[in-house]
NUMI-987286 format. One line per 2 residues: number of its first residue (from 1); their letters; for each residue x, y, z of N, C-alpha, C. Coordinates in Angstrom, 1 decimal. Each point is the difference from the previous one (the first is absolute). Example, Ala and Ser with C-alpha at 12.3 -4.5 7.8 and 13.67 -1.06 7.14 Angstrom:
% NUMI-987286
1) AS) 13.2/-5.7/7.8/-0.9/1.2/0.0/0.9/1.2/0.0 | -0.4/1.1/-0.7/0.9/1.1/0.0/-0.8/1.1/0.8;
END
This chain:
% NUMI-987286
1) MH) -32.7/-9.3/18.0/1.2/-0.1/0.7/0.1/-1.4/0.6 | 0.3/-1.0/-0.9/0.1/-1.4/0.4/1.3/-0.3/0.7;
3) EI) 0.9/1.0/0.1/1.3/-0.2/0.7/-0.2/-0.4/1.4 | -1.0/0.5/0.7/-0.2/-0.2/1.4/-0.2/-1.5/0.3;
5) SI) -0.9/-0.7/-0.8/-0.2/-1.4/0.3/1.2/-0.8/-0.4 | 0.6/0.3/-1.1/1.2/-0.7/-0.5/1.2/0.2/1.0;
7) AG) 0.2/1.2/0.5/1.0/0.3/1.0/-0.2/-0.8/1.3 | -1.3/-0.1/0.4/-0.4/-0.7/1.2/0.4/-1.5/-0.2;
9) AI) -0.3/-0.6/-1.1/0.3/-1.4/-0.3/1.5/-0.2/0.0 | 0.8/0.9/-0.6/1.4/-0.1/0.0/0.6/0.1/1.4;
11) ID) -0.4/0.9/0.8/0.5/0.2/1.3/-0.4/-1.3/0.9 | -1.2/-0.5/-0.2/-0.4/-1.2/0.7/1.0/-1.2/-0.3;
13) SV) 0.4/-0.1/-1.3/1.0/-1.0/-0.4/1.3/0.2/0.6 | 0.5/1.3/0.0/1.3/0.4/0.6/0.0/-0.3/1.5;
15) LD) -1.1/0.4/0.7/0.0/-0.2/1.4/-0.1/-1.5/0.4 | -0.7/-0.8/-0.8/-0.1/-1.4/0.2/1.3/-0.7/-0.2;
17) AA) 0.7/0.4/-1.0/1.4/-0.6/-0.3/0.9/0.4/1.1 | -0.1/1.3/0.5/0.9/0.5/1.1/-0.3/-0.8/1.2;
19) NK) -1.3/-0.2/0.3/-0.4/-0.8/1.2/0.5/-1.4/0.0 | -0.1/-0.7/-1.2/0.4/-1.4/-0.1/1.5/-0.1/0.1;
21) NG) 0.7/1.1/-0.3/1.5/-0.1/0.1/0.6/0.7/1.3 | -0.9/0.3/0.9/0.4/0.5/1.3/0.7/1.4/-0.1;
23) AK) -0.4/0.8/-1.0/0.6/1.3/-0.2/-0.4/1.0/1.1 | 1.0/0.8/0.4/-0.3/1.1/1.0/-0.2/1.3/-0.8;
25) KV) 0.5/0.0/-1.3/-0.2/1.2/-0.8/0.1/-0.4/-1.5 | -0.9/0.6/-0.7/0.0/-0.1/-1.5/0.8/1.3/-0.5;
27) NE) 1.1/-0.2/-0.6/0.9/1.1/-0.4/-0.3/0.5/-1.4 | -0.3/-1.0/-0.9/-0.2/0.4/-1.4/-0.9/-1.1/-0.7;
29) VF) -0.8/0.5/-0.9/-0.9/-0.8/-0.8/0.2/0.3/-1.4 | 0.2/-1.1/-0.8/0.3/0.2/-1.4/-1.3/-0.5/-0.8;
31) LE) -0.6/0.8/-0.8/-1.2/-0.3/-0.7/0.2/0.2/-1.5 | -0.8/-0.8/-0.8/-0.1/0.2/-1.4/-1.4/0.3/-0.3;
33) IG) -0.2/1.1/-0.7/-1.4/0.5/-0.3/0.0/0.2/-1.6 | -0.9/-0.7/-0.6/-0.2/0.2/-1.5/-0.8/1.2/-0.3;
35) EL) 0.4/0.7/-1.1/-0.7/1.2/-0.4/-1.4/-0.2/-0.3 | -0.4/-1.2/-0.4/-1.4/-0.2/-0.4/-0.9/-0.2/1.3;
37) TA) 0.6/-0.1/1.2/-0.8/0.0/1.2/-0.6/1.3/0.3 | 0.5/1.1/-0.6/-0.4/1.4/0.3/0.2/0.4/1.5;
39) LN) 1.0/-0.7/0.6/0.3/0.3/1.4/1.1/1.1/0.0 | -0.2/1.0/0.8/0.9/1.2/0.1/1.0/-0.3/1.1;
41) PG) 1.3/-0.2/-0.4/1.0/-0.3/1.1/0.1/1.1/1.1 | -0.1/1.2/-0.3/0.0/1.1/1.0/-1.2/-0.2/1.0;
43) QL) -1.1/-0.2/-0.5/-1.2/-0.2/0.8/0.2/-1.3/0.9 | 0.5/-1.1/-0.6/0.3/-1.2/0.7/0.9/0.3/1.2;
45) KF) 1.1/0.7/-0.3/1.0/0.3/1.1/-0.7/0.7/1.1 | -0.8/1.0/-0.3/-0.7/0.8/1.0/-0.9/-0.9/0.9;
47) IF) -0.8/-0.8/-0.7/-0.9/-0.9/0.7/0.8/-1.0/0.9 | 1.1/-0.5/-0.5/0.8/-1.0/0.8/0.5/0.7/1.2;
49) ET) 0.5/1.3/-0.1/0.5/0.7/1.2/-1.1/0.3/1.0 | -1.2/0.2/-0.5/-1.1/0.3/0.9/-0.6/-1.3/0.7;
51) IT) -0.1/-1.1/-0.7/-0.7/-1.1/0.6/1.0/-0.9/0.8 | 1.3/0.3/-0.1/1.0/-0.8/0.7/0.4/0.6/1.4;
53) KG) -0.6/1.2/0.3/0.4/0.7/1.2/-0.3/-1.0/1.2 | 1.0/-0.1/0.9/-0.1/-0.9/1.1/0.2/-1.4/-0.2;
55) TV) 0.4/-0.4/-1.2/0.2/-1.4/-0.3/1.5/-0.2/-0.2 | 0.5/-1.3/-0.2/1.4/-0.2/-0.3/0.4/0.6/-1.3;
57) AD) -0.9/0.4/-0.9/0.3/0.6/-1.3/0.0/1.5/0.1 | -0.2/0.5/1.1/0.0/1.5/0.2/1.4/0.5/-0.4;
59) GA) 0.1/1.0/-0.9/1.2/0.5/-0.4/0.8/-0.7/-1.1 | -0.6/-1.1/-0.5/0.7/-0.8/-1.0/0.1/0.8/-1.3;
61) RY) 1.0/-0.4/-0.8/0.2/0.6/-1.3/-0.7/-0.8/-1.0 | -0.6/0.6/-1.0/-0.7/-0.7/-1.1/0.7/0.2/-1.3;
63) DI) 0.5/-1.0/-0.6/0.7/0.1/-1.3/-0.9/-0.6/-1.0 | -0.6/0.8/-0.8/-1.0/-0.4/-1.0/0.5/0.1/-1.4;
65) TV) 0.1/-1.2/-0.7/0.4/0.0/-1.4/-1.3/-0.1/-0.9 | -0.1/0.9/-0.9/-1.1/0.0/-0.9/0.3/-0.8/-1.3;
67) IK) -0.8/-0.9/-0.3/0.2/-0.9/-1.1/-0.8/0.5/-1.2 | 0.7/0.2/-1.1/-0.6/0.5/-1.2/-0.8/-1.2/-0.7;
69) PS) -1.1/0.4/-0.6/-0.8/-1.1/-0.7/0.7/-0.6/-1.2 | -0.2/-1.3/-0.2/0.6/-0.7/-1.1/-1.0/-1.0/-0.5;
71) IN) 0.0/-0.3/-1.3/-1.0/-1.0/-0.5/0.7/-1.0/-0.9 | -0.7/-1.0/-0.3/0.4/-1.0/-1.0/-1.2/-0.1/-1.0;
73) CK) 0.2/0.2/-1.2/-1.1/0.0/-1.0/-0.1/-1.5/-0.5 | -1.3/-0.5/0.0/-0.2/-1.3/-0.4/0.0/-0.2/-1.5;
75) KC) -0.2/1.2/-0.7/-0.1/-0.1/-1.5/1.4/0.1/-0.6 | 0.8/1.0/0.3/1.3/0.2/-0.6/1.2/-0.3/0.8;
77) SY) -0.2/-0.4/1.2/1.0/-0.4/1.0/0.9/1.2/0.5 | -0.5/1.2/-0.2/0.6/1.2/0.6/0.1/-0.2/1.5;
79) TG) 1.1/0.3/0.6/0.1/0.1/1.5/0.7/1.3/0.3 | -0.6/0.8/0.9/0.6/1.2/0.4/-1.0/1.0/0.6;
81) PI) 0.4/1.3/0.1/-0.8/1.0/0.6/-1.3/0.3/-0.8 | -0.9/0.6/0.7/-1.3/0.4/-0.7/0.1/1.5/-0.2;
83) GF) -0.9/0.6/-0.7/-0.1/1.4/-0.3/-1.0/0.7/1.0 | 0.1/1.3/0.1/-0.9/0.7/0.8/-0.6/1.2/-0.8;
85) FE) -1.1/0.5/0.4/-0.5/1.2/-0.7/-0.5/0.9/1.1 | 0.1/1.3/-0.3/-0.3/1.0/1.0/-1.5/0.5/-0.2;
87) KL) -0.7/0.1/1.1/-1.4/0.5/0.0/-0.2/0.7/1.3 | -0.4/1.3/-0.1/-0.2/0.8/1.2/1.2/0.0/1.0;
89) HF) 1.2/0.1/-0.6/1.2/0.1/0.8/0.4/-1.3/0.7 | -0.7/-1.1/-0.3/0.4/-1.4/0.5/0.5/-0.8/-1.2;
91) FL) 1.0/-0.9/0.3/0.5/-0.9/-1.0/-0.7/-1.3/0.3 | -0.7/-0.5/-1.0/-0.8/-1.2/0.1/0.6/-1.1/-0.8;
93) PV) 0.1/-1.3/0.5/0.6/-1.0/-0.8/-0.8/-0.5/-1.2 | 0.7/-0.4/-1.0/-0.7/-0.6/-1.2/0.4/-1.5/0.0;
95) IK) -1.0/-0.8/0.4/0.3/-1.4/0.1/-0.3/-0.7/-1.3 | 0.9/0.2/-0.9/0.0/-0.7/-1.3/1.4/0.1/-0.6;
97) CP) 0.2/-0.9/-0.9/1.4/-0.1/-0.6/0.4/1.2/-0.8 | 1.1/0.6/0.4/0.5/1.2/-0.8/0.5/-0.4/-1.4;
99) EC) 0.3/-1.2/-0.2/0.5/-0.5/-1.3/-1.1/-0.3/-1.0 | -1.0/-0.8/0.4/-1.0/-0.4/-1.0/-1.4/0.5/0.4;
101) GD) -0.1/0.7/1.1/-1.3/0.5/0.4/-1.0/-0.9/0.6 | 0.3/-1.3/0.1/-0.9/-1.0/0.5/-0.2/0.2/1.5;
103) EY) -1.2/-0.3/0.5/-0.4/0.2/1.4/0.1/-1.3/0.8 | 0.3/-1.1/-0.7/0.2/-1.3/0.7/1.4/-0.2/0.5;
105) VE) 0.2/0.7/1.1/1.4/0.0/0.6/-0.1/-0.5/1.5 | 1.2/-0.5/0.4/0.1/-0.4/1.4/0.8/1.0/0.7;
107) II) -0.5/0.5/1.1/0.8/1.0/0.9/1.0/-0.8/0.8 | 1.3/0.2/-0.2/1.0/-0.8/0.7/0.7/0.8/1.1;
109) AG) -0.3/1.3/0.1/0.6/0.8/1.1/-0.9/1.3/0.1 | 0.0/0.5/1.2/-0.7/1.3/0.2/-1.2/-0.1/0.9;
111) RE) -0.3/-1.2/0.4/-1.2/-0.2/0.9/0.5/-0.5/1.4 | 1.3/0.0/0.3/0.5/-0.4/1.2/-0.4/0.8/1.2;
113) CC) -0.1/-0.6/1.1/-0.2/0.7/1.3/0.5/-0.9/1.1 | 1.3/0.0/0.2/0.5/-1.1/0.9/1.1/0.6/0.9;
115) VK) 0.1/-0.6/1.2/1.1/0.2/0.9/1.1/-0.9/-0.4 | 1.2/0.5/-0.4/1.1/-0.8/-0.5/0.9/-0.4/1.2;
117) KI) 0.2/0.9/0.9/1.0/-0.2/1.1/-0.4/0.9/1.2 | 0.3/-0.5/1.2/-0.1/0.8/1.2/1.2/-0.1/0.8;
119) KI) 0.6/1.1/0.4/1.2/0.0/0.9/-0.5/0.3/1.4 | 0.3/-0.9/0.9/-0.4/0.1/1.4/1.2/-0.1/0.9;
121) S) -0.3/0.4/1.3/1.1/-0.2/1.0/-0.7/-0.5/1.3;
END
């Protein structure tokens, strides 16, 4: 459950930004989380709510956008989504070109984990 350490780092950033801007309250936090990070948005929200008790971010709303993985193939120039396969009721990513099958690809989306915007008062 790596969500705890990631959530802690995100909240540290949010609280730092709030402090630097003289916020009395953090109302909303907008995040982008890539599917390839394997972070669970529901678990993140629960952790955020738990670790922000008694801070200016207590009661804040968390708007999490999940970014789908996308690649660029170095061999055939394919740019687009990747495939997934199911194993033991989990969908696992296939990090290779769905067009030519080559594994020499650049991941251009899906690994994000960033705070995009914070609404404060």
